[in-house]
C-alpha positions in Angstrom: 29.8 -121.1 22.9 32.7 -119.0 24.2 35.6 -120.1 26.1 34.3 -118.4 29.3 31.0 -119.9 28.9 32.7 -123.5 28.3 34.9 -122.8 31.6 31.6 -121.7 33.3 29.9 -124.9 32.6 32.7 -127.1 33.5 33.4 -125.3 37.0 30.1 -124.5 38.2 29.4 -128.0 39.4 32.5 -127.7 41.4 31.6 -124.5 43.1 28.0 -126.2 43.9 29.4 -129.4 45.1 31.3 -127.0 47.9 28.3 -125.2 48.8 29.2 -122.1 46.8 27.9 -120.3 43.7 30.2 -119.7 40.6 29.2 -116.1 39.9 31.3 -115.5 36.8 34.5 -115.8 35.2 37.1 -113.7 33.4 39.2 -115.3 31.1 42.1 -113.2 29.9 44.3 -115.2 27.3 47.7 -113.5 27.1 51.2 -114.3 25.5 53.3 -116.3 28.1 50.0 -117.5 30.1 46.4 -116.5 30.4 44.7 -115.6 33.5 41.6 -117.3 34.7 39.6 -115.4 37.5 36.6 -117.2 39.2 34.2 -115.1 41.5 32.6 -117.3 44.0 29.7 -116.5 46.7 27.5 -118.3 49.0 23.9 -118.9 47.5 22.0 -116.1 48.1 19.4 -117.8 50.3 22.4 -118.3 52.6 23.8 -114.7 52.4 22.6 -113.4 55.8 24.2 -116.5 57.8 27.9 -116.7 56.0 30.2 -115.2 53.7 32.9 -116.4 51.4 36.3 -116.0 53.0 39.9 -117.4 52.5 39.2 -120.9 53.3 36.4 -121.1 50.8 38.6 -119.5 48.2 41.5 -121.9 49.1 39.3 -125.0 48.7 37.6 -123.9 45.5 41.1 -123.3 43.8 42.2 -126.8 44.9 39.1 -128.2 43.3 39.2 -126.5 40.1 43.1 -127.0 39.7 42.2 -130.7 39.9 39.3 -130.4 37.5 41.3 -128.2 35.0 44.1 -130.8 35.2 42.0 -133.7 34.3 40.0 -131.6 31.7 42.7 -129.6 30.3 40.6 -127.0 28.7 43.3 -124.1 28.8 46.3 -124.6 26.5 49.7 -123.4 27.8 50.3 -122.0 31.3 47.7 -120.1 33.2 47.2 -118.4 36.5 44.3 -119.3 38.7 42.6 -116.5 40.7 39.6 -117.5 43.0 37.7 -114.5 44.8 35.0 -113.5 46.5 32.8 -110.6 44.9 34.1 -107.9 47.4 32.0 -104.6 47.9 32.4 -103.7 44.2 30.8 -107.0 43.2 31.0 -107.8 39.4 27.8 -108.6 37.8 27.7 -111.5 35.1 24.0 -112.2 34.4 20.8 -110.5 34.1 19.7 -112.4 37.4 22.4 -110.8 39.2 21.2 -107.4 38.2 18.0 -108.2 39.1 19.3 -109.2 42.7 20.7 -105.7 42.9 18.1 -103.4 41.7 18.1 -100.1 43.2 22.0 -100.1 43.5 24.3 -97.9 41.4 26.3 -99.9 39.0 29.4 -99.0 36.5 28.9 -100.8 33.3 31.2 -101.0 30.0 29.4 -101.9 26.6 30.7 -104.1 23.9 28.9 -101.7 21.2 28.2 -98.1 21.6 25.1 -97.2 22.7 23.6 -93.4 22.5 26.8 -92.3 22.0 28.5 -94.0 25.0 30.5 -97.0 25.8 30.4 -96.5 29.8 27.7 -95.6 32.0 27.0 -95.4 35.6 23.7 -95.4 37.0 21.0 -96.9 39.4 19.6 -100.3 38.2 15.9 -99.6 38.0 14.4 -102.9 36.6 15.4 -106.0 34.6 13.1 -107.4 32.3 14.3 -110.6 30.4 17.6 -109.5 28.7 17.0 -106.0 29.5 18.4 -103.9 32.0 17.0 -100.4 32.9 19.2 -97.7 34.5 18.6 -94.4 35.7 21.8 -92.4 34.6 21.6 -88.8 36.2 17.9 -88.9 36.0 17.8 -90.3 32.2 16.3 -93.6 31.6 18.8 -96.0 29.8 18.1 -99.2 28.7 20.9 -101.7 27.6 20.3 -105.4 26.2 22.5 -107.7 28.6 24.2 -109.1 25.6 25.8 -105.7 25.1 27.2 -105.8 28.4 30.9 -106.2 28.7 31.8 -105.7 32.0 29.7 -104.6 34.9 30.1 -104.1 38.9 28.5 -102.3 41.8 29.6 -99.0 42.5 29.2 -98.3 46.2 28.3 -94.8 47.8 31.8 -94.3 49.3 30.6 -91.1 50.9 27.2 -92.7 52.3 29.3 -95.5 53.7 31.5 -92.9 55.6 34.7 -93.1 53.6 34.8 -89.3 53.7 33.4 -86.4 51.3 34.2 -86.1 47.7 36.6 -83.5 46.7 35.1 -80.2 45.1 35.0 -80.9 41.4 35.5 -84.7 41.7 32.5 -87.2 41.3 33.0 -88.9 44.4 36.2 -90.7 44.2 36.4 -93.7 46.4 38.6 -93.3 49.5 39.0 -97.0 50.4 37.9 -100.4 49.1 36.2 -103.1 51.0 38.2 -106.4 51.8 38.0 -109.2 49.4 39.2 -112.7 49.9 40.9 -114.3 47.1 43.5 -116.9 46.3 46.0 -117.1 43.3 47.7 -120.5 41.9 49.7 -121.2 38.9 48.1 -123.3 36.3 48.5 -127.0 37.3 50.8 -126.4 40.3 49.5 -127.3 43.9 51.0 -124.1 45.3 48.1 -121.9 45.9 48.7 -118.8 47.8 45.9 -116.9 49.6 45.4 -113.6 51.1 42.9 -110.7 51.6 43.3 -108.3 49.1 42.6 -104.8 49.3 42.2 -103.5 46.0 
């Protein structure tokens, strides 16, 4: 079991107790201090009625800090970030891919497949561990276990953020707001804000 999996198992009950879902974790060990980033959301059944804001991020940050202080799963200094998924939602599980069938996603692979390490395509179907994409009209299947990172790739032009420049591949003009809060490991001083990434 990886450190990320251990942290997910440790912290998912905290999110659940707050009426939230822990979508996934990014754990980046670095010299001088690691980064622990948590993505939280409301349960799928409640998505139409409410969303995650800065208050939920701050509550989760406080509760997670307390759990991490007691359990001490990270040696050394770390920075804790708690964030809503935002419009470019990261996808951590096959079930999350299934929830967004029909949407476009950017995907980075652990191991090259068909000569590529990155792809962007529409999520067509999810069967077990296999994610099926349409990449520029070509079917492309990836085992979820070979996906290193993935996130939704919104159609910025369709959302009204301007037309792409000639020769570009639809560069984004703006990003959606994302609630997040950051605290430094072990300290109670969480700072919150809305990021425009």
